[in-house]
N, C-alpha and C positions, 0 to 999 in steps of 0.2 A: 523289564522296566528298570530305569535308573533309580537312584536313591530318592530323588525328589518325587518321582511318580509313585513310588512305594509309600512314601510318607503321605502324599496327597490321597492315596487310596484308603488310608485309615481315618482321614478327617471326615466329618459329617456332611460337608458340602452345603451347609446352610448359607454360606457366603454372607454371614451377618456382620463381619468386621469387629466382633467383640475382642478378637485377639490383637487388634491394632493394625491389621493388614486389610487391604481392600478385597479379600476373598481367601478361600482355603488354599489355593495354589501359591499365592505369595507367602502365606504362613508356612507352607511346606518348604519353600525355598529358604525362609528364615531359619527353620529348624535344622535344615541341612547345613547351615552356616554356624550352628551352635546355639541357636535361640532356645529358650526354655520350652518344654513340651507340655506345660500345664496351663496354657493360656486359652483353651477352647472350652467355654461353658457348654455349648451344645454337644460336644463329644463326651464330656464328663470323664469319669474315672476309667470307663471302658477304653476310650481313645488314648488316655494317658498310659494305660497298661500296654496297649498295643504298640505305641511308639517306644516305650521303654524296652520292650522285648526286641523290637526291630533294631534299635540303635544301641542296645546293650547299656542302657542307662538305668539308674534307680528310679523306682516309681515315686512320683511326687504327688502331693495333694493339689487339688484343683485351686487355681487362683480365683478366689471368690470375689475379689475386688472388681472383676470384669463383668459382674452381673450374673443373672440367671438366664437360662434358656430352656424353658419347659416345652413339652410337646404341644404345639399350637399352630394354628393357621390364621391368616388374615381373613376378615369378613368385612365387606363394604355394605353399609346400609344404603341401598341403591336409591331409595326415595330422596335421600339427602344429598346425593352426589351431584355436583355441578359440572362435571366433565372437564376439570382443569388439567388432567393428564399428569399431574405432579407425582402421583403414586406410580404411574406407568414408568416414568423416568427413573424412579428410585428403585424399582424392583430389580434385583441382580440376576434373576433367572427368567425375566419376561413372563411372569405368571399372572399378570393382570392385563385384561384386554379392554378396549374401549377406544373412543375417539374424542377429539375436542368438542366440548359442549354436549356430549352424549354420555349416557350412563356407563360406568365401568363395573367390571365384575372380576372376581378372583377365580383362576383355574385351580380348584381345590387340590387335585392330584399333583400339581406341579409346585404348589406353594411350599417353601422350606421353613416358614415360620420365623424368618429373620427379623420381622417387625420394622424394617427400614422404611416401609410405606406409611407408617402411622404418623410420624412427625411432620412430613411435608404437607399433609392434607390440611387445607385452609379452613375447612368446615367441620373437621373432626368427625368424619363419618366412617372411619375405619377403626375396627377393634380387633383384638387378638382373642380367638376362642380356642378352648381346649378341643383336642381331636376327638372325633366320635368314631366314624367308620373308616378313617384314613390311617394308614400305617405311619407311625412317627419316623422321622428321619434322624432324630437325635439319638445319641448313644444311651445304652443301658436299659432300653425298653423292648428289645427283641429277645424273646425268651426261648424260641426254638430255632432250629437250623433253617426251616422254611421261612420264618419271619426275617432271619438275618439275610438270607439270599434275596428275598423280596426288597428288603431295605437297601441292600447293596445295589440292586437294579435301579431303585429310585434315586440313590445317590449318584449313580452314573448318569442318569438323565439330567439331574440338577447340574452336574459338572459340565455336560455337553451344552446345556442351555446357557450356562454362565459364559462358557467360552464362545459360543455362537453370538451371544449378546455383545461381548467385548469386541469380537471381530466386526460385527455390524456397526458398532459405534465408531470403530477406527475407520471403516469405509466411509461412513457419513462425514466424519471429520476431514478425511482426505478429499472427499468431493467438495465440501465447503471451502477448504483451502484452495483447491484447484479453481473453483468459481471465483474466489476473491482475487487470485492471481490473474485469471482471465480478464476480470473487470478492470484490474489495475493496468494490465497491458493495453486493453482497449482504450482506457482513458488516456494513457500515455501516448498511444498512437494518434488519437484525435488531437491531443495538445500539440504533438510534434507537427502534425499536418497543418494545424492552425498557425503555428509559428513559422513553418516553411512558407505557407501561403502569404503571410504578412511580410516576410522577408523578401519574397519574390515580387510582391507589389511595390515594396520600397525600392528594390533594385531597378524595377522597370521605370518608376518615377524619376529616380536619379539619372538613369540613362537618358530619358527624354529631356530632363533638365540640362544635361550636358550637351545634348544635340542643339537645344535652343540657344545655349550660351555660345557654342561654336558658330552657329548660323548668324546670330546677331553680331558677333565679333567680325565675321567675314564681311557682312554687309556694311558694317561701319568702316572697315579698312578699305573696302572697294569704293565707297562713297568719297573717302578722303583722297584717294588717288584720282578719282574721276572729276571731282569738282576743281574749278580753277582757284587761283590764289591771288588775292584773297577771295574767299567764297562770297557769293551774293547773299543778300538777306534771306532769300528763300532757301538757299543751300545751307546757310548757317542754321536756320531753324530746323531743317531736316537733319543736320548733323547732331544738333542738341537732342532731337527726338530719338535718333538712333542710339546716342550715348545713354540716354535714360532707359531705353529698352534693353540695352546690353547690361546695364547695372541692375535692372530688375531681374533679369535672367540669372545673373550672378548671385543675387541675394536669395532667389528661390532655390538655387542649387545648394548654397551654403546651408540654408535651413533644412533641406532634405538630408544632407550629409550629417548635420549635427544630430538629427533625430534618428539616424540609422544606427543600429547596435548589432554587430560592430559595423563601422562605416565601410562601405564598399571600397572607397579609396581614401587614402590619408587626407584629412581636411587641410585646406590651405586658406590663408588669410585673404578675405575679399579685398581688403585695403591694399595688400601687396599686388594682387592681380590688377587692380584698378590703376595703381601707380605705374606698373609696367606698361599698361596700355597708353596711359597719358604720356609717358616718356616716348613711346614709339610714335605717337601722333605728333608731339612737338618736334622730334627729329625729322619726321617726314615733311612737316611744314617748313622747317628751316632749310632742308635740302632742296625742296621745290622752289623756295624763294631765292636761294643762291643760284639755282639753275636758270631762273628767269631774270637774274641780275636785278633784284629788287633794290630799293633805296636803302641807304645806311640806317636810317631811322627804323625802318621796318625790320631789317636784319637784326638790329640791336634788340628790338622788342622780342623777336622770336628767340634770340639767344638767351635773353633773360628768362623767357618762359621755359626754355629747355633746361636751364640751370635749376630753375625752381622745381621742374619735374624730376630732375636727377636727385635733388635734395629730398623730395617727397618719397622717392623710391628707397633711398637710404634709410629714412626714418621708418618706413614700413618694414624693411628687412630687419632693422634692429628690434622693432616690436615683435616681429614673428619669432626671432631667435630667443627673445626673453620669455 
């Protein structure tokens, strides 16, 4: 055995925490690092003497400020127990059995008398009783070699139960952590799927809107080329309707792109697009009139309209750059 194990073998294994550590093994580790050997009330002077001999240190008086630890065991007044399980959670050696909302009881042979179960009880139905037919685990009360051997066996059982309980708690905590991580990953996956589905729907809507813009633009240009110049009243009405349809498609596309995060394509100014289309239409009208050798007054009007369209495009480009 290493030094910590030999020190731990001399401690009473009550796991009471009166030494300031959460168990006998942690106190043994502290002693190995140079901590005082007189902090264990359950071990008493017998334990102090054994530690002093092992470590070649002077025998100290027990530090009485840490309280007393008489030979005792816990007793639950079962008629008053409400089954809250708080004492089960507090017992360092799992010496209390029971279930939620059911009666609890103490395993007498395994109780170390640490009294850690008393304070958590909300109905104060646990009391510490003096030992009767049970061999005490604390120091200074084993008068014969047989009693000391039996006490050592009981201490070994308490040590194993303490270690097994700690291992169980660690496994339970690891399982809880794994469950929390699994739930977090599942929630993140669901959220990612929802975001992806939303983005896919937005992309599909933008794609459809672009198709509508392209088709309405093509239909407008085709009608401009097909109609005579000047167009008839019915043709002019149809051109106005096609122009409005094209502008509505543009506005729908612009709205979809503005709501898309991030946008599928860089947003462009609807005014700039409209100005370019108007300029193309004015140029086409002027070119067609020139080809048909229209009158000077009509050509002048079309030239003025072309100049106005060019100015509108310049203004739109300036606003876009700004």
